[in-house]
N, C-alpha and C positions, 0 to 999 in steps of 0.2 A: 438959327435953326434951319433956315433955308439952305445954307451952305452945307450943314451937317447931313441933311437929308439927301438932296440931289439938286443940282442946278437944272434949270429948264422949266418949260411950261407944263402944267398939268394937262392931262388928256381928258376932255369932257366925255369921251366915249370909252373911258376905262372905268369900270365899276369894280369896287372892292367890297365884297360881301363878308360881313362879320357875323359869326354864329358861335354861341358858347356851349350849348347843351348837347350837341352831337358832332361827331367828326363828319367831314365831307370826303367822299361822296355818300357815306352811309345815311346822312340826312337827305331823304329823298326829295323833299320839297326844294331845298336849296340846290340840290344837284340838277333838278329839272329847270330851275331858274337859270343856273349857270349855262346849261346847254341852250336854253332859249335865247339868252343874250349873245352867246357865241354865234349861233346861227343867224342872228340879226346883225352881225358885224361888229359887236362890241368886244372890247378886251376885258377879261374877267380875272380877278384875283380873289382869293378866299383866305380869311383868317379864322381858324377854328382849332378846337382841341385835337390832339392826336388820338387815332384809333390804335389798337394793339398792333405793334410792329410798324407803324407808319413812320416815315422820315420827317424831319423838320421842314423839308421842302420837297415838293414833287410837282410835276406837271402832268395832268391827265386830260386828254381830249382838248388841249389848248387852254385849260384852266390852271393857273398858278396857285398852288395851295401852300400856305404858310401855317405850320401847325406847332402847337405847344403842348406840354404835358397836361393832361386833364386833372382837375381837382378831384380828390376822393369823394365818393358819394356822401351827400349830406343826410345825416340821420337826426340831427338836433338843430333847433332854431338858431342857436348861437353860432353854428358853423356857417350860416349864410353870410355873415359878415366877412369871414375869412375867404369864402368862395368868391364873394363880390370883389374883394380887394385883389385876389389873384387874377380874376377875370379881367379886371381893368388894366392891371399891370401887363399881363401877358398879351392882351389885345393891343395895347399901346406899342409895346416893343415890336410886335409883328406888323402893325400898321407902318411903323417906321421902316422895317425891312421891305415891305411891299412897295412903299413910296420911293425908297432909294432905288429899287429895281426898275420901277416905271411909275411916274407920278399919275395918280388917279384924280378924277374930277368929282366922283360921286361915291359915297359909302352907303351901302345898304346894311342897316343894323337889324338883326333878327333877334327877337327876345324869346324866352327869358334869358337873362334878367334885364331890367329896364335901367341899368346903370352904365351901360356900355357907351352912352353918349359922352361920358367923361373922357374916354380914350379918343373919341372922334373930335371933340371940341377944339383941341389945338390945331387940327387940320382945317377946321372951318374958319377959325379966327385968322390964322397966318396965311393959308393958301386959298381960302374961299371955296373949299370943298363943300358940296351940298350933301345932306343926309336924307335918306329914305328910310322910313320905319316900316319894316315888314313884321307886323304884329301877329306872332304865332299864338300867344297866350295873353290872358288878362292877369297880370301878376298879382294885383291885390286879391282878386278872386281865387287865384291859385294858392296864395298863402292861407286864405280863409278856409278853403276846401281841404287843404292838406293838414292844417293844424286845428281846425274847428274854432278859430278865434279871430276876433276883430280887435285884438289888443291895440290900444291906442297908438303907441309909438311905432311898432313895426308896420301896421296897416297904413297909418298916415304917411310914413316914410315911403312906402311903396306907391301910394297915390301921388306923392310929390315927384318921385322919380319918373313915373309914367307921364305926369303932366309936363315935366321938363323935356322928356323925349318927344312928346307931341310938339311942343313949342319950337324945338330946334329942327324939326323935320320939314323939308320942303314938300314932302308928300308922304301919305300913309297908305300902306297896302294892308287890307284886312282880309281875313280868310272867309268871312261870311257877313251877312247883313247885320247880325247882332253885334259883331265887333265894330262894324262900320258905324252903327248907331252910338256906340260908346265913344268912338273917336270924335264924333261930332258933339255929343252931349258933355262928356267929361273932359275931352281934350280941346274943345272949342274949334275944331277944324271945320273949314267950309266944305260943303258937300263935294265940290269939284276937286278938292285936295285929298279925297279919300277914294281909293279904288278897291273893289272886291276882286280878289284873285283866289279862287278855291284851290285846294291841294288835290287836284283831280288825278286819278291813276292813269297810267298809259295802257289803253286797251290792247295795243299791239304787243306789248311785252307781257302784260298780265292777261293771260288767256287760258281757259281751262283745257287741260290735256288729258292724257290717258291716266286712269287711277292706278295707284301702286298698292295692291292689297296687302303687301308686307307692312305698310305704314299703319294699317288698322290694328296691328298687334293681336290678331286672332279674334277681334271683336266685330260685331255686325255693323255698328254705326260709329262714325268718327265725327267729333266736334273739334273745331279749331279756334284758337285765339292767336292773333298776331299783334304785337305792339309793345309799348313801354310798360314796365311793371313797377309803377310807383304806388304810393299809398292811396292816391286819388283815382286810380284807374280801374278799380273794381275787380281785379283778378281774383281777389279773395272771395268775392261774391260768386264768381263762376265756379270756383272750387267747392264752395258751400252748396251751390246748385247741383253739382255733381254728387255731393253727399246725399242730397235730397233724392236724386234720381236712383242712386245705388241702394242706400240704406232705407230711404223713405218709400220708394216705389218698387224696390226689389229688382231693378233692372241691372243685370250684370253683363249686358251685351253692348254697352255704350262706353266709348273712351273719349278722352279729351287730350289734345296735344296743344301745349302752350309754347308759342314761338316768340322769342324776345328775351329781354333782360331788363334789369333796373334795380334800384336800391331796395325794393320790397321783395326781390326774388328769394333771398334766404328764408325770410319769414313765410313766404308762400310754400316753399318746399317743406318747411316744418309743419305748416298747417295740413298739407297733403298727407304727411306721415301720421299726424295725430288723428286725422279722420279716417285712417285706414284705406286710403285711396291710391296707394302706390301702384296697384295693378291697373288702375283706370286712368290715371293722370300722368302725362309724360312731359317733361321739360326738355326743349331742344337748346335753350340759350339762343343767342343770335345765330341765325341760320343762313347759309348761302342761298342765292336766288334759286338755284336748281332744286334744292330741298323744299323751299317755300312753295314753288310751283307744283311739285309733286304732292305735297300735303294739301294744298288748296284744291287740287284736282281730284283728290281722294275723299276729302271731307264731305259730309252731308249738310252741315250747318255751320255758319260763322257766328261767333259770339262777340257781342259788344256789351259787356256788362258794366259800363261806366255808370256809377250811381248818380242820382240827382243831387247836385250841389251847385253853389253859385257859379263855378267855372264850367262844369260839364254841360249844364243845361243850355249854355249859349255857345258851346264849342263844336266845331266840326271834327268828327272822328275819322282819321284817315283809314283805319282798319275797316270801318263800315263800307267805304267805297271800294276798298280792295277786295273784300268779299264779293261785292256786287260784280266787279270786273271778272271774277272767277265763277260767276253764275251760282254763287252760294246764297241761299236765303239767310236772313239775319234775324237773330233774336236779340232784342235790345230793351232797355228800360225806356219809358216814354219821356224823352227829352226833346226840347224845342228844335234844336238844330239837327238832331239825329233824324227826326221826322222830315225835315227839309231835305236832307241828303237821300234817305232811303225810300221815303214815301211808302208805297205798297210792296216794296221788296223786303220788308221786315215785318215781324210781329212784335208787339210792344207789351211789356209787362208793367204793372204798377211799379213806380220807382222804388228800388231797394227791397222789393219783396222777393226773397230768394226762392220760396216754394212756388210762387206763381211763375217765376222765371224758369225754373226747372220743368214745371208742367207744360209751359209753352214750348220748350224744346221737345219734350216727348210727343206733344200733339203734332209738331212738324214731322218728326221722325216716323209717325204713323201714317203720313199722307204723302206718298211718293209724287202724286200728280201735283199737289199744291206746291211742294218743294221745287219741282221742275218749272212750274209757271212763275213762281216768285223769282227764281234764279234768272229766267229769261227776261223778266221785267227789269230786274236790276242791271243786267248786262246792257239792255237797250238804253236805260237812263244814263249809264256811264258813257256809252258811245255818243249819244245825242246831246248830252248836257254837261256831264261832270268831267269828262276826259280832259287831261292836261292840255291837249292840243286846242281845246275850246277856250282855255284860259290864257294861252300865250298872247293873243292880240292885246288883251287888257294889260298884261304884265309888261310886255315890251313897250306898249304905248305910253306907260308911265315915264320911261326913260327917253323915248323919242320926244315927248313934250318937254321934259326938263332940258334936254340938250338944245332944243330949238328955242327955248325961252331966254 
């Protein structure tokens, strides 16, 4: 196997990052990590699924990206097995490609899923490559939240896969303190082997600009949602809150723009039509950065409609911090980690109460001064605490310690 891959020594300062659920550089967290490592003098490769029109290999800003065709969106539980098998095989093949090009010393595995360790294990056993687990999601809780079930076999299999990933990892990177606690409690990791690195926005790039009134579509107020549109993300609740605003409260001067895509998007579009909201709800799909900036600079309120469930309650929502970077007040359901992120830059509705959520939006729209004050507080919190530049020392420090050990 050594001869097949490449003769020569592995480079302990070459990090190969593996991510399965989003292409790079579209995955903002992973791309920020890549750039931080490059700036610190590391060599970086990435194995990820292809975005639309992406080649199987490209180099961007010094990062070598090895890409494979993405698996179709999963709509049934049984399809997870096929997706996992494809992810493992495609990751293994592309790790071989990356190693043949330049032997790496560390692989950073980003979940979901928690089965990618199977593709990394041969490199650990044969070449002594070390693995870092960058835990983006709690997969057992993700399964429970998505399918509303703790069915014995799938749930226990996910717990086992997570436990093995923890065990094989030289270090775990957690996105917040709640995840860090799980890594210690459920994964048996020592406190010094788990580091919190938040997915903070870049306040220099995400900055409020001039509004574009054409994006209001003739309406007085604009609400915005940005992010993934999966069954557990609560976009349906945002649409139902809009129905409450329009049909329940008689407000025909409020619009909602939804930025992003996901496997729930077709159903969300159908729901919008069924509720008679086509005039008020607009889908952009995945949007370029320029359009995102103009929408965020025009909107009055950012929506974080993630419902309370075992995953969302302890997860950090990137969209919440992006709204704050653009000085948008946030309306969210009352979740543990959302409060940690937004603090008083958001108003909180009783979890999953659509009517209360809609009324909280209207209360904010009625108070220009409060919206401006909340937006300013959110921006300060991003700059002083949450910004990615404040997370870089902790992130790069993980690799500096591994290389030195």
